[in-house]
N, C-alpha and C positions, 0 to 999 in steps of 0.2 A: 043386726047384722051388720049394717050401714054404717051403725055409729063405732061398730068395732074397727070397720076399716078406716073409717075416718081417723081415728085415734092412732092408728098405724102409720096414715100418711102424715100425719102432723108432727107424731114423735120422732120418726125417723126422716130425716131429711135425704130424700132420694137423690142420687148423683145423675145427672141428666147427659146422654152421651155427648153433647155439646161441652160440657165442663168436662170431661175426660179428655177431649180433642185441645182444648185450648192450654189445659192443664200441661199436656204433652209437649205442647209446641214452646211454651215458657220455657221447661227444662231443657229442650232442645237448643232453644235461641241462647240461654245461660252458659251452655257445655260450648257450643260453638264460639259464644263471645270470648271464653277463656280461652279456647283453642288459638283464636285469632290473635289475641295477646300476648301469648307464650311464644309463638311464631314471630310476631314482630320485635318480643324482647331479643329470641336468638339472632334475628337479622340484624339488629342493631349492634349487639355484642360482635357477630363477624365483622361488621365493617370497621367497629372500633379497634379491633385485634389486627385485622388486614392491613388497615390503611397505612400504616409504618412500612409494611412490606412492599406494597405496590409504591408508595412514595419517594422511599428511600431507595436512590439508585448509589451503585458504585461508582467510584470515579472512571474507573474502565468502561463502564456502560455509558456513562456520560460522555466520555470523549470519541466512543464510536458515534456518535450524534453531531459531534462537532466537525464541519466539515471547511469554515470559513474562518478569517481573521477577526471579523465583526463577532461572529457568535465565539470564540475563542475569548476575545475581550470581554465579552458579556460572562464568560464562567469566571474570568479573572476578577471581575468586579463582585460578584456575588459570593465568592469563595476566598474571600483572603485569608481567612482562618488556616486554610491548607497551602499557604505562601506560593500560588501558583505565578508561572512567568513564560513569558516569550523568549525562545531562542533562536539566535541566526549563526549557522555554523558553517564553515567551509572546510572543503578538502583540504589538505596541505598546511592550513593555517591553524586549526583546531585539533589537538593532538591527544587529548587523555583518552583514557579509554573507553569512557562512555561516548565520548565525542564521536571517536571512530566508529564505535558500535552504531549509533545514530545515523552516521554519514554511509552507513551501509544499507540502510532501511529505505524503502520506496513510499512514495507519497500515501498516506491514508492509513501506513501502519500504526499500529497501537501494541504498546507492551510496557512491562512493569520490570523493574529492577530493584528489589528489596521493597521498600514501602513508598517508592515514588515511580508515579505513571506519565508515559510520553506519548504523542502523537506527532506525527509527520503532517503538517499540514501543508507544506509545498515544498519542490525538490526540483531543481533545475540541474541538468547536467551535460555535460559535453566531454570529448575527447580529440585529442590531435595527434598525429604521427610524424616522425621523422626518420628519414632515410637517406642514403646516396645510391644512385642508380647509374647505368649505362645502359643507352637507348640504342638499338639494333632494328633498322627498317627492313620489313619483310617485303616492301616494294623495290628496293635496290640490291638486295641479298637473296639468295636462294636457300633452303631450308637447310640444306647441308653444309652451306658456309655459315648460317646462323649458328647452327649445332657446333662447328669446329670452334668459331671465334667464343662462343660460351666455354667450353673446354679450355682455350688457351687462358682467358681471362680469369677466370676461377682457380686456375695452376699458377697463374703470377699473384693472386691475391694471398692464397693459401702457402706462397711462398716468401709474403713480407712486404709485396709491393704496395704501398698506400693508393686506396681505394680511390682517393682523389685524381691522382695522376692516372691511373687507368681510364677514370670516365675522360679525362680531357683527351687521351690518346685515342679512344675508341668510340664514345658516343657520338650518334649520328643525329641527334636534335639539335646542335649547335649551343647547348646550353653553357653560359658563363659563369656557373656557380658550383664548378668542380664537380657536379654531379648530386651536390647536395638539395633535398627537397625544402629546407625549410620545414617549419610547422606547417602541416597540412591537415584538413577534414573535407570530405565532400568529394561527389565526381567532377566537379568543375574545377577541382585541382589536378587529380589523376583518376585514371579509369576505375572504377569499382573493383575490378580484380586486383588491382595494384595496392588498393587501401586494404581490401579483404586480406590480401597475403602479407601485410606489413603487420596488421594488427594481431595475426597468429602467430608470429615467430618470435625469438627471443633478441634482444640486442646482439649484435656481433654475428647473426646468423646472415648467409649470404644464400641465395634462392633466386629461383627462375619466375617471372610471370610473364604469361604469354595471351595475349588479346588477337588469337588466330582470326578472326573475322575482320579485322583491320590492319592485320601483319604487323601489330607493333610488338617488339620482344625488349623485355627488360631484364637485365642482371641487377640484383638489388642487394644492399647491405644495411640492415637496420642498426643506427646509430644511437637511438635515442629510447629511453622507455616512455613509454605512452604518458603524453601529459592529461590526466584527468581532471577536470573540473567539476566541482557539484558544491552547489549550494542548497541550503535548507532551512524551514523555519519550523521548529517545533514548540508545541505547548507543552510544559512541564507541570505536575502537580505532586503534592504529597498525597498518599491514599493509593489504594488498589481499587 
């Protein structure tokens, strides 16, 4: 009996529990390795295909990040194939359709026309007004006298009497300019109420401005269109 058992043991190789365990680990390790390699391969493919998408920005997107002349020059140097350039435009001097459109923009604006993109890097503007006036002093005249004079003066102006002659006759501030304000801007020239009123009226309008707390009363005629001055620096480039 013992001899028969020995033959069974030697003729058939017994599989030990340890062997089963290590064999399973090896298979699992190989499967895990394959999965890891596949994931890495997919990740590399994603990077290769997505890199151009993230790296290639449109001209419009690049312009949004440009805020200084130095940055603009760097863009120009790096993108000569797009024929970029810096433009300096002034209101009244540059009058093409695109110049006028650019001069209506604000600092920082980016927009495209056709296959060309623009950014306004800098913009400075000012406006001056000009009118003729007659000053009535509330410290010397009563309100009823002022109201009466206003009616008389406007009636004469509407009847054709030149405004400069009316100013010489009625103004109470002793001006020697026949009522002409010359070009002005800011409260150092005239009260804010005066400037605001002139800015809101058209050339030829006759109107009243009252600075009641100071007793100052004006009869005003707007004599010139507003003198708007605006200068801008623009980055221009082909592409959108």
